[in-house]
N, C-alpha and C positions, 0 to 999 in steps of 0.2 A: 449728355442728355440732349443738348441742342443738335448735335450731329445725328443722333437717333431720330429726333423729330424731323429733321431735314430729309433723312432717308425714307421715312414714312410718307412725306409729301412726294418725294420722287416716285415711290412705288405707286401711289394713288394716281398721280398725273400720267405717268408712263402707262399704267394699266388702262386709263381712259383713252390714251393715244393708241394703244394696241387694239382695243376693242373698236375704236373708230376706224383704224386702218383695215381691220378685218371686214367690217361692214361696208366700207367704201369700195374695197376691191371686189367684194361680192356683188355690190349694186352696179358697179361699172361694167363688170364682165358678164353679168347675168342678163338673160333675155326673158321675155314672158313665158317661153316654153322650156327654158333650160337654166339651171342654176350652176354657177361655177363651183360652189362648195355644197356638197350634199347636206340636206337638212339636219341629219343626225350629227354630222361632224361640226356644222355651224353651231348647233345647240350646245354641244359639249365644250367647244372653245369659248363660247359666251359664258358658260357656267364657270369655267376656270378663271376667266377674267373677272367675273362677278365676285368670286371668292377672294381674289387679290384686292379688289376694291373694298369689299366689306372689311377685310383685315386692316387696310390703310385707314378706312373711315373710323373704325372702332378705336384704333390706336391713337388717332388724332383727336377723337372725342375725349379720350382719357387725358389728352394734353391740352384740352380746351381750345382747339382750333375749330370752332364750331361751324362756321359756314362751309369750310372745306370738308369737314366731316359729313355735313348734311348732303353736300353735293355727291360725295363718293358713295354714300349709302343709298341715295336715291338712284343714281346711275346703276349701282350694283343690283338693286331690286328690278330695275327696268330690264337689264340684260339677263338676269336670272329668270324672270317670268317669260320673256320672249324666247330665251334659250330652251326652256322646258317645252314651250309650244312647238318649236322647231323639232325637238326630239320626238314629240308625239306624232307629228306629221311624218317624220322620217321612219318611224317604226310602224306606221300604218294604223295607229289608233285614230288619227284624224286624217281626213282626205285633204288633198291640196286645195280643193274647192272650199274647204271650211277654214282655210288659213285667215281669210279676211275677218270672218265673224269671231275668230279666236283672238286675233291681235288688236283689232281696232279699239275695243273698250280699254285695254291696258295702255295702248299708245296714246289715246286721248287724255287719259289721266296724267301720264307723265309729260305730255306736251304742255299742259297747263302748269303742272308742278314745277317743272324745270324753268318755264317762263317766269314764274313768280320768283324762284330762287335767283335767276339771272337778273331780274329787275331789281331785286334787293341788292345784289352785288354791284349793280350800276350805281344805285343810290349811295352806297357806302364806298364807292370808288375802288372796287376790287376788279380790275380790268380782266385779269386772266380768268378768274372764276366766272365772270359775266359772259365772256366769249364762249367758254366751254358750255355753260348751262344753256345759253340762248341757242348756240349752235346745235346741241343735241335736241333741244326742243323743236327747232325748225326741221331737223332731220326726221323726228317722229311725225311731225305734221305732214311733211312731204311723203313719208312712208304710208301714212293713211290714205293720202291722195293716190299713191301708186297702187295700193290694194283695191281702191274703189274703181280706178280706171287703168286697165292693163297697159303697161308701158309708160304711164305718166308718172312723173315724180321720182323715178329711180335715179336719174342723173342729178336732180336737185338734192336728193337725199345724200348721194355720194359727195356732192360739192360741200354740203354742210359738214359732213364727217371729215372731209379733207381739211377744212379750216380748223376744226377741233384738233385733228391729228397734228397739224403743223404747230399750232400754238402749244399743244401739250408736249410735243417732243422738245421744243425749244426750252420751255420752262422746266419740264421734268429733267431733261438732260443737264440743264444749267444747275439745278439743285443737286443732282447727283455728282456733277463735277465739283461743286463747292464742297460737298461732303468728302469726296476723295482727297481733295487738296487741302482739307481742313480750313476752308474759307479763304484760301489765297487767291483762288480764281472764282469770280462770281460774275457771270454774264449780266449785262444790264437788264433790269426788270425782273430778276429772279431772286431778289433778297427777300427773306421772310420778314414778317411783321416785327415791330419793336416789342421789347419786353413789356412796356407799359400797356400796349394794346392787348397783349395776351392776358395781363393781369385784369384788365377791364372785363374781358370775356369770362374769366374764371369766376368773377363775382356774380355772373348771371346764371350760374348753375348749369344743369344738363339740358339746356334748351334745344340743342341739336337733336337729341333723342326725341324731344317733343315734336320738332319739325318733321322728322322722319316718320314718327307715328302718325302724324296728320296726313302725310303723303300716302301712307298705306290705307288710311280711312278714305282718302280721295280715290284711291285705286279701287277699293271694294265698292264704293258708291257708284263709280263709273260703270263697273261691270254689271251691277244689278239694275242701274237706271237705263242702260242702253236698250234692253228688251222693251221697257215701257215706252221709250221714245221711238221705237221702230228701227234703231240703228242695226240691231241684230235680231234674228227671229226669236230666240229664247235663250234662257240660261242652259248651257250644255257643258260637256266634258272639256271642251276647249278653253273654258274659263277657269277650270280648276287650278292650272299653274299660277294664274294671277292671284287668285284668292288665297291659295296656300302659301305663296311667296309673301303676301301681305301678312299672313298669320305668323310665319316664321320670323319675319323681321320685327313684328310687334312683340314677339316673345323676347327677341334680342333687346329691344328697347326697354322691355320690362326689367331685364337684368341690369341694364345701364342705369335705370332710375333707382333700383335698389342700391347700386354703387353710389349714386348721387344723394342717397338718404331721403328720397322722395317716395314715401310709401303710397300716397294717394295716386300719383301718376303711374307708378308701377302696377297698382291694382287696376286702374282704368285700362291700361294697355294689355294687361292680362285678360280682362273681360273682352276687349275688342278682338284680341287674337283668337279667343274661343269662338266668337261669332264668325270670324274668317274661316276657321276650320269647318264649322257647321255649314256655312254657305258652300264651301268647296265640296263637302260630302254630299249635299243635296244635288249639286251639279254633276257629281260623279255618278249618282244613281241613274241619271238619264242614259248613260252609256249601256246600262243593263236593262233599259226600258222599264225601270221601276219608278212609279210615281210616289214621291215622298209625302209623308203625312206628319204634320206637326202637332203633337199633343199640347193641350192647353196649359197644364200646371207649370211646366218649366218656364216658358217665356214670361208668365206673370211674376214668378219669383225673381226672374232675372231683372224685370223692370223695377221691382222693389229695391234690389241691390244697387242698380244703377242710380235710382233716385237718392238713396242714402249717400252714395258716393258723390253724386253731384252736389248735394247739400253741403257736405264737408269740404268739397273742393273749392267752394266759394271763398274759403279762407285764403287760398292762393290768389285767385282773381275771380271777380264776378263773371267775367267773360267765359272762363273755363267751366264754371259751374253751369252756366246757361248752355254751353255747347254740349255738355254731357246729358242735358235733359233731352236732346234729340234722340239719344240712344234709349232713353226711357220710352219715348214714343215708338221707336223702332221695335223694341221688345213687345210692346202692346200690340203693334201691328202684326207681328209674327203670331202672337197668341190668338188674335182675332180671325185669322185666316188659316184654314186647315192645311193648305198647300204651302204656307210659309213664304219662302223666298221666291216662289214662282208666280205669286199673285200681285196684282197691281197696287194694292195698298202698301205692302211692304216695299215694293220697288219705288213707289212715290215718296215714301219717307227717305229712302236712300238718295233720291234725287235732291231732296232738301239738304241732306247731310253733305252731298257733293258740293253744293253752293257754299254752305257754312264752313266746310273744311277748307275750301279754297281761301275764304276770307281769313280764317284762323291761321292758315299757313303763312299768309302774307304778314299778318300782325306779329305772329310769333317769331318768324325769321327776321323781320325788320328790327324788332326789339332786341333780338339776340345780338346783333352786331352794331346797331346804331347808338350813338351817344344820346340822341333824343328818342324818346319812346312814345308809342301810341298808347293812350290810356286804356287799361283793361279792367278797371274796377278794383284794383288792389287797395286794401285797407278798409273797404266797406264792412266786411265781416268782422274785422277787429273792432271797428268803431261801434258796431251794433252790440258786440259782446261786452265791451267795456261799460255800456249802459246798464248791463244786467249785473247787479252786485253779487249774485250767487255763482256766477260763472267766472272762471279765471283761465285765460288762454295759456297754453304751454308754449314756451319759447321754441321756435322751430329752427334748430341748427343741428349740426352733426352730433353735438353732445346729447341730443334727444335720444339717439339710438345707441348711446354707449351701452354695450351689453352688460347685463348683470354679472356675467362670468368672463368678461374680457373685452378686448378691443378687436374690431374687425372693420372691413370696408363696405359692409352692407347694412341696409336698414332692416327692421323687423318685417318678416313675411307672413306673420300670423293672420293679418287682415285678409289677404288673398287666399291663404290656405283654408281658413274657416269658410270663406265665401264659396270656394270650390266644393267644399263638403256640402254646403246648402244646395248648390246646383245639382250635384250628383245624386244627393238623397231624393230631392223632389222629382228628378228626372225618372228614376226607376219606379216612382209611384204610378207612372202612366202604364196603362194596360195595352198589350199588343193585340189581344183578341185573336181573330182569325187572319190577321194581316201577316205578310212576310216581315220578320223581325228587322230586316234591313231597311224596310220602307218607313218604319216609324223612327222619327228623329230623336232617338234616345242614345244611340251609340256614340255620337260625337260629344254629347253633354257628359256622359259617364266616363268615356275614355280620355277625352281631352281635359275636361274640367276636373273630374275626380282623379284622373291618372296623371297626364303630362304636367298640368299646372301644379298639382299637389306635389309631384316629384320635384318640380322646380323650387317650390317653397321649402321642401325638405333640404335641398341642396344649399339654399341660402341660409337656412337655419344652421346647417352643419358648418358652413363657412364662418358663422358667427360664434361657433363654439357651443351652441345650444343642443346638447346631445339628446335630451328627451324630445324636444320639439322636432328635431330632424328625424329621429327614429319613428315618431308617430306619423309624420307626413309621408315619409318614404314607404312605411309599411302600408298605410291606407292607400297611397297612390298605386302601389303594386296590386293591392286587392281590388280596387275599382277597375284597374286596367284588365286584370285577368277575368273578373266577373263580367265586365261589360262586353269584352270580346267573346266570352263563352256564351253568355245568355242572350245578348242582343246582336251578336255578329254572325249568327247562323251556325255556330259550332255546337251549340247545346241541343237545339232541336227539341223533339218531344221525348227524348230518352232521359232517364235518370240513372246515374252510375255510381258505383261504390268509389271509383277513382276520384271523381269530383268531390265526394264527401270527405275522403281522406285529405285532399288538399285544403278544403275549408277548415277541417279540424286543426291542421297545422297552423293556419292563420289565427284560429281561435286561441291556440296555446301561446303564440307570440303576443297576441293582443291581451291575453290574461296577464302576462308580465308587464305590459304597458299600463294596464289598469292598476296593478299593484303599485307601480312606480308613480302613477299620478296621485296616489294618496299622499305622497310626500311633497307635492307641488301646490295644488289648490283644488277647490271644489269643482270649478268649471272644467278643468282638464279631466278630473275623475269622471264627471258626468259625461263628458265628450267620449272618453274611452269606453265607459260602461255601456252607453247607448249604442256605440258601434259594435260592441260585443253582441248586443241583441240583434243587430242587423246580420251579423255573421251566423247567428243561430237560425235566423230565417232563411239564409242561403243554404245552410245545412239541411234544414227540414225540406226545403224545396228540392234539393238534390236527391233525397231519399224518398220523395213523394209523400211526405207526411205533413205538409204545410197547412196549418189551420186557416180557414178563410178569414182574410182581413188582417192576419197577424203581421205579415210583411209590410203592408201599407201603414199600419199603426206604428210599428217601431221605427219605420223609415221617417215618418213625419216627426216623431219625437226627436230622432237624431238631427233632422233638419232644423227643428226649432232650437235645440241646444247649440248647434253650429251657428245659427243666426244670432243667438245671444252672444256667443263668443266673438263673432264678427263685429257686432255692434259695440261690444265692450272695448275691444282693441282699438277700433277706429275712433271711438269717443274718448277713451283715455289717452290716446296719442295726441288728441287735439286740445283737451282741457286739462289743466293742472288740478282743478277742483270744480265741481264734485267729480267723483270717479264711479263708474259702474263696477260694482264689486265682482271680483272673480273668486272670492272666498279664500280662506286660509288653508294651510295644509291640514289634512285630516289626521296625519301622523307626522310627528316631528321628533327626530332623534338628534343626538349630539353630532354636530358637524354635517347634518343632512337636512335638506328641505328648507323651505322658506321662499324667499323671493321678495317679500315686502320689506325685510329688515337687512338685506344684504349690504355689506359694507361697501364703501366706494371702490370701484375698480377703474383705475385711471390709466390712460395710455402713457407709457413711459417716454414716448418720443417728445412729449410736450413739457416745456420747462414749468408751466403753470401746474401741471400734475405733480411734478417733483416737489414744488413748493407746498402744495396742498398736503402731500404725504408728510413732508417735514413738519408742518404745523401739527398734524395729528401726533407725530412722535414727540414733539416738544411738549404736548399736553398729556403725555404719558401713555400714548397708544403704541401698539405693536403692529407691524406691517410686513407684508410679503414683498420681496424685491428681486428683480432679475440681477444676475451677475454674469461674469465671464464664464461661469460653469453652470450650476443649477440654481434654482430659486431658493432663497433663504428667508428666514424670519428674523426681523431686526428690532432692536429697541435702543433708545438713546442711553448712553452710559450715565449722563447727568440726570437721568430719571430712574433711580433705583427701583421704584415701584414697577416701572415698565419692564425692567430687566427680570425682576422676580416673576412677573406675569408671563413673560415669554418663556421663562424656564419651566413654569408649571404647565404651560400649554403642551409641552412635550411629555407624552406619557412615559413613565418609567425613565425619566431623564437623569436620575441620580448618577448613572455611570456615563453620561454624555454631557460633559460640561460645555459651556458656550465659549466662543472665541472672541477676540477683540479685533475690530477692523478700523483702519484709518484711511483717510483720503490721500495723504502724502506723508512723507517722513517729517515734514515740517510740524505736524501735529505732535511729534515727540519732542519738540524744542524745549518745553518746560522741564522735561526729565532727561535731557541729553547729558547732563553732568553725572547721571546715574548709570549711563550705558557706555559701553566701551567703543572706541573708534572702529575696531574691526567689525563688530556686529552692525554698527550703524552704516559703515561703508558697504557691507554685504547687503543690507536692506536697500541702500541707495542704488546699488548695481542690479539687484534682482527685481525690484518693484518699479512700477505696478506690474503685477503678473498673477498667475494662478499658483503662487507659491505661498504656503503658510509656514511660518517659522515658529517653532516651539522654543521659548526662552524661559529662563528662571523668573519666577514672579518675585516681587519685592515691594517695598514701600512706594516705589514710583507709581504704582497703580492708584494710590490715593488721590492723585492730582486730577483724575477723571470724574470724580464725584460719584463713584459707585456706592460708597458707604458699605453697609452690610451685604449688599447685593454682590459685592466683589467675590464672595465665596462661590457663586454660581459660575464664574468665568474661570476656566482652567481648573487645575488641581492645586492642592496646597504647595506643590513644588514648582509647577510650571504653568505657562499660559501660551496659547497659540495666537499669533498676531499676523495680520495680513493687510496688504494694500491691493485691492482688486483692480484688474485691468478692465474696468467697465465704466464708461462715462456717466451712466445713470447713477450707479452706486457711489462713485466718487463725488458727484455733484450733491447727492443727498447727504453724504457724510460731511461735506463742506458746510452745508446749511445747519446740520444738527450737531456736529462734533463726532468724536469717536463713538462707535456703536458696538453693542453686544450682539453676536450673531449665532444662530443655530439653524440647522437645516429645517426647511418648511414642510416637515412631515412627522407624524408620530414615530416614536422610536421603534425600530424594527421594520418599518416600511421602506419601499424604494424611494430614491431621491425624487423630488418634485421637479419636473422638466417643462412645465407649462403653467401659465398663470391660472388657467381653469382649475388645475389640481390643488392650488393653494387653499381656496375656499372649500373645495370638495373634501379635502383631507382634514382641515382644521376648523371648518365651520365658522360660526359667528364669534369665535374667540379671537379672530383677526379683525383689526380696526381699519384696515385699508390694504389694497394690493396695487402695486405698479405693474401694469400689463405690457409685456413685450413679446407675446407669442411663445413659440418653442425656444427652449434654451439653446444657445449656440453650441454647447458641448454637453454631452451626457456623462462626461467623466469628471470626477471631483478633482480638487486641487492636489498638488504634490505637497506633502507635509515633511518639512525638513527639521531634524533635531539639531538645534543650535545651543543646547545647554552647555556643551563643552567646546564651543567654537574657539576659545582662546588657547586650547591645547592643539589647535590645528586640525581638529576632527569635526566633521558634521555627519549626522546619520540620517536615515530615511525611515520614517514611520509608515509612509505610504508613497508610492510612485504613481502620480496621477497624470494630469494633462501635460505638465512639463517633464521631459525625460530626465532621468538621473544624470546622464552625461552632461546635459545642458547646465544643470545646477552646479555640478562639480567644476565645470569650466568657468562659470561666473565666480565661484568661490576661490579658485586658484588664481584668477586674474586679480581679485581683490587682495589676496595674500601677497602676490608678487609686488603690487604697488606698495604695500606696507613694508616689505623688506627693503624697498628702495626709498622709504621715508615719505611716500606720496600719500599722506593721510588726507582725509576730507577736512579742509580748513574750517568748515562750518561746525565741526564737532571735535575740535582739538581740546584736550584736557590741560588744565593748569597744573595738576598734580597727578602723579602715577597712583592709581588706587590700589589698595591692598587686595590680595587674593581672597576669594570666598569659595566655599565648596558648593558644588551643584549636584542636584539629582536629576535624572532624566526620566520623564514620563514615558512609559512603554506603550501607551495606547492613545496618542494624541492624533486628532483628525481635523476635518473641516470644522467641526463644532468643538474642537479642543481635544479630540481623542481619535485614535485610529490604530492601524496595525500595519506591519510591513517590515521591510529590510532596514535595519539600523546600522548597517556596516559603515564605518566612518571612512572619510577620504584620507588619503595618506599625504598630508601636507605638514610642513614644518610648524611646530607649535610656536605661538606667540604668548609670552607669559604675562598677559594682563587679563583680569577677570572680566566676565560679562557685565556684572553689576557692581556698583559701589555699595558699601554698607549704608543703610538708610540713616543711621545716626550721625 
């Protein structure tokens, strides 16, 4: 892991060096009338380097190297935006004379951002990062000077990039050399931070993503404030690369915040990414000489959503909540002026956001890496709530987002998903009238908010194992995208077609299934799906030219209000333990289906505390789902006969599917070792732990496990399957609980359960807990070996599963060979030779005690000692 992290550092530093080398060569060799590298080629090369930097930044972000990650992602955004501008100039979309107006707003923002990052690096004594950040910042400043006065500043720009290149090559090559030599060669000054320093940064969360998001806000504010200050004439197509680069990066930060289990920050940067795409769309319209028009309803709704988000963000820090209030003012400014981003009021608010974002960037970046922090008002929200007896805050940790149906690395995305539905719904209430559909700012709100962001929420929900939620968001995201592009993208026009109607009917059929499925979840989801069906009906009526006046606006407002209620409920319920805004109970509830309020604990199997919690449930008579080295199983403690009976009854038609007995090690058979033969015990010792189940004759020895009358449910009257699994989670649990009774975690006749999500889906609330470990490592069941006549030198196979038959025979022959040579296991020597007893073999023993397959015995010399002693 350390070598991989070192490699990511090398990739990041060397990518910065490569980009610096490219730009310094171009600046040194170019003259005012001639460029060494054509604009298109320069832009493509910068995009490639920006992609490498983004990869290194994200990988190091996941490793909690936060200042380095912030630097990599900031420089990546700088070269991505400028590279796109160069490509537009090279392809003739922009004239060379427009290069200054295109580049200056973005370069100004990154000059300040990198200077702040470099200053923080100096304060925390990170020399390499400070030199790189300040060097690129000065290079951007000199590039602005060079664009303002021809021939001025190019050499200074190149000199700064030369410094960055030299430092970067030394440090990057040093880290790469250390990685190649496995730490044997480490040039001075290239050693990575100590582990204690990394741990300190890990405790600060995903603040590098927060810093990068603030840089993107700084970039957008710079682009929109420059026309107001007279730095550039107006917002035009040359600014689109900067604005959309900011939007793409903020979407990336949104995903990183979901990984960091920070729903509020993820929602905020989802909102700001939407603004960036809308700003870029407005600037793009100028290329087609279209004057954009901003309808009133949408920005007002956006300001309400921003206000609610800012209010709840105060629980993180008062400073963050106050910062988000500036975007409330920004949304109101957009609503107040029909030309939106092109008018002075909107641009003035962005100028204020530029100043505030710069201050927030310094505070956030400094607190991210410094042992001493600048106060941001943390704890005030909690102190206020604690004075209100009726409100109880929810503990904000990763367990808050432990999914009902399993374990994942992402937080819930329902807050952003429902907010996007609100935005898209109220956006389409705006009327186009006689205007060009492209000129009315509806398309970005519908396609980006209802489409792209909703699809992102669906992807996050899918990663969390939330099948229904992911299906809804993905389906609705596709519908908003298709309808937005068709109706407001100029593709629909004044015509109505049967083809469009057929497509909408297809969506209605799918959403009908979603609506039916929502009956099993809760009232809120049912209302959400049903009202969207009403919107689809309005789309259909519009397509066939039969839309009643006002119907579409009415149903859209209803859907928007339902979505807003869901948004408010999810953000409120994720903040407060009590009270809760009700989402309603399932309208229909069947056995094993539906619910959400009473779902049993689903705990990550990777945590020892989770295993202990499941063990306590089992000790108290509960039955639980558990991962193994093969498929998921349902388990009960043998010393709780009531639990064994309960597990047996959970299996439908389980009379012909007896349970099996599992142990954590052969030492758990110590109390009954005098009842078992040395050959069988040595075979167990050699074969376990593994995916091998052994069918042995049952006898009085089973009484020692405390099964009582429940013993009849384990095995058959003649035999029993016993196993020691090759799974650390399973063996740890058995160590805590004792031997367990096991059956497959699915109703009889159904396929094996291969994911923790399926345990509850198949068995419902009959399960008291589930240990979650994702997909099963194998979809093949264990190998079931017939050991009822092992002392005759023969073993058979009821089923050949994960362990090959040849491997089992090889183990058995090696054990037999040792016995012929008198090398028995000293821990299981017998004082007396037991008498022979007759055995019967079960012909259908399996993972749960029964199975089918080849019972052909091995051909080994018989040893004339029985498997079991007489119980008397």
